[in-house]
C-alpha positions in Angstrom: 1.2 25.8 7.3 -0.2 22.3 6.8 -0.1 20.7 3.4 -2.4 18.6 1.2 -1.3 15.3 -0.2 -3.7 13.7 -2.7 -4.3 9.9 -2.9 -5.0 8.9 -6.5 -5.8 5.3 -5.8 -9.5 5.7 -6.8 -8.5 6.9 -10.2 -6.9 3.5 -10.6 -10.1 1.9 -9.1 -12.2 3.3 -12.0 -9.6 2.2 -14.6 -9.5 -1.4 -13.2 -13.3 -1.6 -13.3 -12.8 -2.4 -17.0 -9.2 -3.4 -16.9 -8.5 -0.7 -19.4 -6.1 2.2 -19.7 -8.2 5.1 -18.6 -8.5 7.1 -16.5 -4.8 7.1 -15.8 -3.7 7.8 -12.2 -0.3 9.0 -13.5 -2.1 11.8 -15.5 -4.3 12.5 -12.5 -1.2 12.9 -10.3 0.2 15.5 -12.6 -3.1 17.4 -12.6 -3.2 17.3 -8.8 0.3 18.8 -8.6 -0.7 21.6 -11.0 -3.7 22.4 -8.9 -1.5 22.8 -5.8 -1.1 19.4 -4.1 2.1 19.2 -2.1 2.5 15.4 -2.6 1.0 12.4 -4.3 0.0 9.2 -2.4 -0.4 5.7 -3.8 -1.2 2.4 -2.1 0.1 -0.6 -3.9 -1.9 -3.5 -2.4 -0.7 -7.0 -2.5 -3.7 -8.1 -4.6 -3.2 -5.2 -7.0 -6.9 -4.3 -6.9 -6.4 -0.8 -8.1 -2.8 0.6 -8.3 -0.5 -1.4 -10.5 3.3 -1.7 -10.4 3.5 0.3 -13.6 1.7 3.2 -11.9 4.3 3.3 -9.1 7.2 3.3 -11.5 5.8 6.1 -13.7 4.6 8.2 -10.8 8.1 8.2 -9.3 9.6 9.2 -12.6 7.2 12.0 -13.5 5.9 13.9 -10.4 7.7 17.0 -9.2 6.4 16.9 -5.6 6.7 14.4 -2.8 5.7 10.8 -3.4 4.3 8.9 -0.5 4.1 5.1 -0.9 1.5 3.3 1.2 2.2 -0.3 1.7 1.9 -3.4 3.9 5.1 -4.4 5.8 6.0 -7.3 3.5 9.2 -8.3 1.8 7.8 -7.7 -1.6 6.8 -4.1 -0.8 10.1 -3.4 0.9 11.9 -4.5 -2.3 9.6 -2.3 -4.4 10.1 0.7 -2.1 13.9 0.3 -2.2 13.8 0.2 -6.0 11.3 3.1 -6.4 12.9 5.4 -3.8 9.8 7.3 -2.7 10.0 10.3 -0.4 8.4 8.3 2.4 6.8 5.0 2.9 3.7 4.7 5.1 3.1 1.3 6.6 -0.6 0.4 6.7 -2.5 -2.8 7.7 -4.0 -4.7 4.8 -6.7 -7.3 4.6 -7.8 -8.9 1.3 -11.5 -8.8 2.1 -11.7 -5.1 3.2 -13.1 -2.4 0.8 -10.7 0.1 2.3 -8.3 0.3 5.2 -10.4 -0.3 8.3 -8.1 0.8 11.1 -4.6 1.6 12.2 -1.6 -0.6 12.1 -0.9 -2.6 15.3 2.6 -1.6 16.4 2.4 -2.9 20.0 4.7 -5.9 20.4 6.1 -5.4 16.9 8.6 -2.7 17.7 11.7 -4.8 17.0 10.2 -6.3 13.8 9.1 -3.0 12.4 12.3 -1.2 13.4 14.3 -3.9 11.5 11.9 -3.7 8.6 12.4 0.1 8.2 16.1 0.0 8.7 17.2 -0.5 5.0 14.7 2.1 3.9 16.1 4.6 6.4 19.6 3.7 5.3 18.7 4.7 1.8 17.3 8.1 3.0 13.6 7.1 2.6 11.4 8.6 5.3 8.8 6.6 7.1 5.4 6.9 8.6 3.1 4.6 10.5 -0.7 4.7 10.0 -2.1 4.2 13.5 -5.1 4.8 15.6 -4.9 7.6 18.2 -4.3 5.2 21.0 -1.7 6.1 23.6 0.0 2.7 23.6 0.2 2.6 19.8 1.7 6.1 19.8 4.4 5.0 22.3 5.1 1.9 20.2 5.4 4.1 17.0 7.9 6.3 18.8 10.0 3.3 19.8 10.0 2.0 16.2 11.8 5.2 15.1 9.5 6.4 12.4 9.7 10.2 11.7 5.9 10.5 11.1 2.7 9.0 12.2 -0.5 9.3 10.2 -3.4 9.2 12.6 -6.4 7.2 11.3 -9.4 9.5 11.2 -11.8 7.0 9.8 -13.8 6.2 12.9 -14.4 10.0 13.4 -15.4 10.4 9.8 -17.8 7.4 9.8 -19.5 8.4 13.1 -23.2 9.2 12.6 -24.0 9.9 16.2 -23.1 13.5 17.3 -21.8 12.4 20.7 -19.7 9.6 19.2 -18.3 12.0 16.7 -17.3 14.4 19.4 -15.7 11.6 21.4 -13.7 10.4 18.4 -12.6 13.9 17.6 -11.4 14.4 21.2 -9.5 11.1 21.0 -7.7 12.2 17.8 -6.8 15.6 19.2 -5.4 14.0 22.4 -3.4 11.7 20.2 -2.0 14.5 18.1 -0.8 16.2 21.3 0.8 13.0 22.6 2.6 12.5 19.3 3.9 16.0 19.3 5.0 15.7 23.0 7.1 12.7 21.9 8.6 14.5 19.0 6.6 12.7 16.3 5.4 14.6 13.2 1.7 14.2 12.6 -0.3 13.7 9.5 -4.0 12.9 9.3 -5.9 10.8 6.9 -8.9 8.5 6.1 -12.4 9.6 5.4 -11.7 13.3 5.5 -13.8 15.5 3.3 -14.7 19.2 2.6 -16.9 19.4 5.7 -15.5 17.2 8.5 -11.9 18.5 7.9 -13.1 21.8 9.3 -13.1 20.3 12.8 -9.3 20.3 12.6 -8.9 23.9 11.4 -7.7 25.2 14.8 -5.6 22.2 15.7 -1.9 23.3 15.4 1.1 21.2 14.3 -0.5 19.0 11.7 2.0 18.5 8.8 -0.1 17.0 6.1 -3.7 16.0 5.3 -3.9 12.8 3.3 -7.1 12.9 1.2 -8.2 10.9 -1.8 -11.8 9.6 -2.0 -13.7 12.8 -1.3 -11.5 14.8 -3.8 -12.1 12.2 -6.5 -15.8 12.1 -5.7 -16.0 15.9 -6.0 -13.9 15.7 -9.2 -16.7 13.7 -10.9 -19.0 16.7 -10.4 -16.7 19.7 -10.9 -13.5 18.4 -12.4 -10.2 17.3 -10.8 -8.4 20.7 -11.0 -11.2 22.5 -9.1 -11.7 19.7 -6.6 -8.0 19.8 -5.6 -7.8 23.6 -5.6 -10.9 23.8 -3.3 -9.3 21.5 -0.8 -5.9 23.2 -1.0 -7.5 26.5 -0.2 -9.3 25.0 2.8 -6.1 23.5 4.2 -4.2 26.8 3.7 -6.6 28.5 6.1 -5.8 26.1 8.9 -3.7 26.6 12.0 0.1 26.1 11.5 
């Protein structure tokens, strides 16, 4: 059965809007766990625009489920990951000017670099994932890098307003999922997924985890965090294994 992992970055975004102490993403993470989330995700950006180092430290000490640490492939983030010892790291592209991650990590031509980057993390027993587009060449590169997981970027599908483009993007993602599975890669999905568009993946087998943050936090404003997480957990539990 696929699992739901909740990204609590946007709780930190609201807090940082006033540079205060609330709402606290660490408290939100505990509430997500109690509501049935199988893991918590945080992305510590280089510019610290939302999540702070303190959040990463406290999350790792307090949560009872898996902790997935999203990060750029920098020396600083590697050091923090080694110190924090998350369940997995997920390498993502990062640009200072972007509002949110705009696409997948480019792995092509970086196989040696990223393999060496992940080596000390693997030696410590930390799992790894690569956030990539559903592109055949990127998938092959991800396999060659030696990550256990890939998280396929679903943002272009989620953002598509034209029906034909949406179907095209969905087909591309489903083909990518199958390619990954054929190569022995475990597959997660994430970015832009919500309570409606996630239904397009209900009959797609073999997805390990759904990584969702923004839509859950947006719904939480209306109905509360506990219900927002429980609603998504129940949706995911009905999906194909």
